[in-house]
C-alpha positions in Angstrom: 0.0 -0.1 0.1 2.9 2.5 0.9 4.4 1.9 -2.6 1.0 2.6 -4.4 0.4 5.5 -2.4 3.9 6.8 -3.2 3.5 6.2 -6.6 0.2 8.2 -6.8 2.0 11.0 -5.1 5.1 11.4 -7.1 3.3 10.9 -10.2 0.3 13.2 -9.5 2.6 16.0 -8.3 4.9 15.9 -11.5 2.3 15.5 -14.1 0.6 18.5 -12.6 3.6 20.5 -12.7 4.3 19.6 -16.0 0.6 20.5 -17.2 0.4 23.4 -15.1 3.3 24.9 -17.1 1.6 24.6 -20.2 -1.7 25.8 -18.6 -0.4 28.9 -17.1 2.0 30.0 -20.1 -1.0 29.9 -22.5 -3.2 31.7 -20.0 -0.6 34.4 -19.9 -0.7 34.5 -23.7 -4.6 34.4 -23.8 -5.1 31.1 -25.3 -8.0 29.6 -24.5 -8.0 26.5 -22.8 -10.5 23.9 -23.2 -9.3 20.9 -20.9 -6.7 20.4 -18.2 -6.6 16.7 -17.7 -4.5 14.5 -15.2 -4.2 11.5 -16.7 -5.5 10.2 -20.4 -8.6 8.1 -21.5 -12.1 8.2 -19.9 -13.1 10.8 -17.6 -13.2 9.9 -14.0 -14.4 12.9 -12.5 -13.9 16.7 -13.0 -15.4 20.0 -12.8 -16.1 22.9 -15.3 -14.7 26.3 -14.1 -15.3 29.2 -16.6 -14.3 28.2 -20.0 -12.1 25.2 -18.7 -12.8 21.8 -17.9 -10.4 20.4 -15.2 -10.6 16.5 -15.0 -8.8 13.4 -14.0 -9.1 10.6 -16.4 -8.4 7.0 -16.3 -4.8 6.2 -17.2 -2.8 8.0 -14.7 0.7 7.8 -17.0 0.6 11.5 -18.0 -1.8 14.3 -18.7 -2.6 17.2 -21.3 -4.0 20.5 -21.8 -6.0 20.9 -24.5 -6.0 24.2 -26.2 -8.3 26.0 -28.9 -7.0 25.8 -32.3 -4.0 23.2 -31.1 -4.9 20.4 -33.4 -4.2 20.8 -37.1 -7.0 21.5 -39.4 -8.9 22.6 -36.5 -11.1 26.0 -37.3 -12.0 28.0 -34.4 -15.0 30.4 -34.4 -14.2 33.9 -36.2 -14.8 35.6 -32.7 -12.4 33.1 -30.8 -9.7 33.0 -33.6 -7.4 35.4 -31.8 -7.6 33.1 -28.7 -6.3 30.1 -30.8 -3.3 28.5 -30.1 -2.3 28.2 -33.9 -3.2 31.8 -34.2 -0.4 33.1 -31.9 3.2 34.1 -33.0 5.8 31.6 -33.1 7.7 32.4 -30.2 4.8 32.6 -28.1 3.6 28.9 -29.3 7.2 28.1 -28.2 7.3 29.1 -24.9 3.7 27.6 -24.1 4.9 24.0 -25.5 8.5 24.5 -23.5 6.9 25.6 -20.4 5.9 22.0 -19.4 9.3 20.4 -19.5 11.0 23.5 -18.1 8.5 23.5 -15.2 9.6 20.2 -14.1 13.1 21.5 -14.0 12.1 24.5 -12.2 10.3 22.3 -9.6 13.2 20.4 -8.9 15.3 23.6 -8.0 12.2 24.4 -5.6 12.5 21.0 -4.1 16.2 21.1 -3.5 15.8 24.8 -2.3 13.2 23.5 0.5 15.6 20.9 1.4 18.6 23.0 1.6 16.8 26.1 3.2 15.3 23.7 6.0 17.7 21.0 6.7 21.1 22.4 5.4 23.4 21.5 2.8 24.7 17.5 3.1 28.4 17.2 3.8 30.4 14.1 4.2 31.4 13.6 8.0 35.1 14.5 8.1 37.6 11.8 8.9 38.9 8.5 8.0 35.9 6.0 8.6 35.4 2.9 6.6 32.3 2.6 4.9 32.9 -0.9 3.1 35.6 -3.4 2.8 35.8 -5.6 -0.5 35.5 -9.3 0.1 39.0 -10.9 -0.5 40.7 -7.5 -0.8 43.9 -6.4 0.7 42.3 -4.6 3.4 40.1 -7.8 4.1 43.2 -9.9 4.6 44.5 -7.1 6.6 41.5 -7.7 9.0 39.9 -4.1 8.3 36.4 -3.9 8.9 33.3 -1.7 8.5 33.2 1.6 10.9 37.3 1.2 11.4 39.0 4.6 11.0 42.6 4.6 9.4 44.3 7.1 11.4 47.9 6.8 9.8 49.4 5.3 7.3 53.4 4.0 7.3 53.6 6.5 10.4 52.2 9.7 8.5 49.0 10.8 10.1 45.7 10.5 8.0 43.3 13.7 8.7 40.7 12.8 6.0 40.0 10.3 3.1 42.3 12.2 0.6 45.1 11.5 2.9 44.5 8.0 2.9 44.0 7.6 -0.9 47.2 9.6 -1.5 49.3 7.6 1.0 48.2 4.4 -0.4 48.7 5.3 -3.9 52.3 6.7 -3.4 53.0 3.3 -1.7 53.5 1.8 -5.4 52.5 -1.7 -4.4 54.7 -2.0 -1.4 53.1 -3.1 2.2 52.1 -0.3 4.1 51.7 -0.1 8.1 48.2 1.0 9.0 47.3 2.5 12.2 43.5 1.5 13.0 41.0 3.1 15.5 38.2 0.4 16.2 35.9 1.1 19.2 38.1 3.6 20.8 41.1 1.2 20.7 44.5 1.6 18.4 46.1 -1.0 16.9 48.5 -1.8 13.9 48.2 -4.0 10.8 49.9 -4.1 7.3 48.2 -4.4 4.2 49.9 -4.6 0.7 48.1 -2.5 -2.1 47.4 -3.9 -5.5 47.1 -2.0 -8.8 43.2 -2.0 -9.7 41.3 -0.3 -12.3 39.5 2.8 -11.3 36.0 3.1 -12.8 33.7 6.1 -13.1 30.0 6.2 -12.2 29.0 4.7 -15.6 31.6 1.5 -15.1 34.1 2.9 -17.5 37.7 2.3 -16.7 39.4 5.7 -16.5 42.9 4.7 -15.1 44.6 2.6 -12.9 46.0 3.2 -9.2 47.1 1.0 -6.0 44.3 0.4 -3.5 43.7 -1.8 -0.5 40.1 -2.3 -1.4 38.2 0.0 1.0 35.8 2.9 0.7 34.9 5.8 2.5 31.8 6.1 4.9 28.9 7.7 3.1 27.4 9.2 6.4 26.7 12.9 6.1 26.0 15.9 8.2 24.0 18.9 7.3 25.3 22.4 7.4 23.0 25.3 7.9 23.0 27.9 4.9 21.5 31.2 4.1 18.3 31.3 1.7 20.6 32.8 -0.9 22.9 29.8 -0.6 20.1 27.4 -0.3 18.8 28.5 -3.7 22.1 28.6 -5.2 22.7 25.1 -4.3 19.3 24.2 -5.3 20.3 25.4 -9.2 23.7 23.7 -9.0 22.0 20.4 -7.6 19.5 20.5 -10.5 22.1 21.5 -13.1 24.4 18.6 -11.9 21.9 16.0 -12.2 20.7 17.5 -15.5 24.0 17.0 -16.9 24.4 13.5 -15.4 21.4 12.3 -17.0 22.3 13.8 -20.5 25.7 11.8 -20.3 23.8 8.6 -19.1 21.5 8.8 -21.9 24.7 9.3 -24.4 26.4 6.3 -22.7 23.3 4.4 -23.2 23.2 5.0 -26.8 26.8 4.0 -26.8 25.7 0.7 -25.0 28.2 1.6 -22.0 25.4 1.5 -19.9 23.1 -1.3 -20.7 19.6 -0.9 -21.9 18.3 -3.3 -19.1 18.9 -0.3 -16.6 16.1 1.4 -17.9 12.9 1.5 -15.6 9.4 2.3 -16.1 6.4 2.7 -13.5 6.9 -0.2 -11.8 10.5 0.5 -10.7 9.3 4.1 -10.2 6.7 2.9 -7.8 9.0 0.5 -6.0 11.8 3.3 -5.4 9.2 5.7 -4.3 8.1 3.4 -1.8 11.4 3.0 -0.5 12.3 6.5 -0.2 9.1 7.5 1.6 10.0 4.7 4.3 13.4 6.0 4.5 12.4 9.7 5.6 10.9 12.7 3.8 14.2 14.2 2.6 15.1 11.1 0.4 11.6 11.2 -0.7 11.4 14.8 -1.9 15.1 14.3 -3.4 13.6 11.3 -5.4 10.8 13.6 -6.6 13.0 16.2 -7.7 15.1 13.6 -9.4 12.0 12.1 -11.1 10.9 15.6 -12.1 14.4 16.4 -13.9 14.3 13.0 -15.7 10.4 13.9 -16.7 11.6 17.4 -18.1 14.7 16.1 -20.1 12.5 13.3 -21.5 9.9 15.6 -22.8 12.6 17.7 -24.2 14.0 15.1 -26.5 13.4 15.7 -30.2 10.7 12.8 -30.6 7.5 13.8 -32.3 4.5 13.7 -29.9 6.8 14.8 -27.0 7.3 18.4 -26.4 10.8 18.4 -27.7 9.5 17.2 -31.2 6.9 20.0 -31.2 9.7 22.7 -30.4 12.0 21.2 -33.3 8.8 21.8 -35.9 8.8 25.4 -34.2 12.4 25.6 -34.8 12.1 24.6 -38.6 9.3 26.8 -39.1 11.5 29.7 -37.7 14.3 28.9 -40.1 12.2 28.4 -43.1 9.7 31.0 -42.2 6.8 28.5 -42.9 5.2 25.8 -41.1 6.3 22.1 -41.7 3.6 20.5 -43.7 0.7 19.0 -42.3 1.7 15.5 -44.0 5.3 15.7 -42.6 3.8 16.2 -39.0 1.5 13.6 -39.4 4.1 10.9 -40.4 6.5 12.2 -37.8 3.6 11.8 -35.1 3.1 8.4 -36.1 6.9 7.2 -35.9 6.8 9.3 -32.6 4.0 7.3 -31.2 5.6 4.0 -32.3 8.9 4.9 -30.9 7.1 5.6 -27.6 5.2 2.4 -27.4 8.1 0.6 -28.3 10.1 2.2 -25.4 7.0 1.7 -22.8 6.9 -2.1 -23.7 10.8 -2.1 -23.3 10.8 -0.5 -19.8 7.7 -2.6 -18.8 9.4 -5.8 -19.7 12.6 -4.5 -17.8 10.3 -3.9 -14.9 8.5 -7.1 -14.8 11.7 -9.1 -15.5 13.4 -7.3 -12.3 10.3 -8.6 -10.3 10.5 -12.0 -11.7 14.4 -12.3 -10.6 13.9 -10.5 -7.3 
């Protein structure tokens, strides 16, 4: 039940934010909005307020804002032609479409700002505490354990983890004497570093260095910051994740990251439930991460997505005439086929994860 509730919260919030971006900018440019829907398919319930029908539909995997004159071939009444989406200047149509995905990116900034403003900036706890010891590694053979602290290497004091890494690296494979603090007691042991591949977060080998087979503790503490610093950190965090997501997409195209890593609604629901159980900070951070992914996904140049429409508008700006209806129809059909294929694939990945545990 926790998984279902978490999934509904995450998806509901992010769909609303995305569609509200389209809606509010359309209203700003005096475009008539006929329908604001959370979900696709048959209407479950809703209410008409003014000229807009606000509704919740049966299929929750998305939503839409239906604007007057949005669809090709649609001819509004003459008295409403000025409020038609198609009748607006190109730059206004561009901004209306772009507002959805950029609302998701802006929402991530807001969520990170809230976390940093109320809780503080997460910082690694200073020190040399060990987080994990790789089985059958030199560190394991030397008797090192999780939560031990390496206080000296070959008699040289280690104040932080950078000191430990540097001193091990400089050993060039020679045995090193390690002073270890465990439960308030200090003892000495010897480890023999071995040269190992260094991998980045995508699993690519980026070099080699001598290592013992230990990683630093991931414990963090929160540092209080001003509102301005929290806002700046919110932008920095969001931009960092945007860049990381774009690089991950490239790595997946290059087949460095296996396509089996892609997940769909089932995986999102599972992760949402897990993060909610851990605490509100993790849950809000997760919502921000999914919001960034949703924003980037919708900016991809695939017809039927916002990014595809923006490509059409860009072509129109360059050629000074709209893309032909026939070309748009073919592109839409190709886009729908691509999305259906992607949806089938991520559902398949999700199901296989469930089967394999």
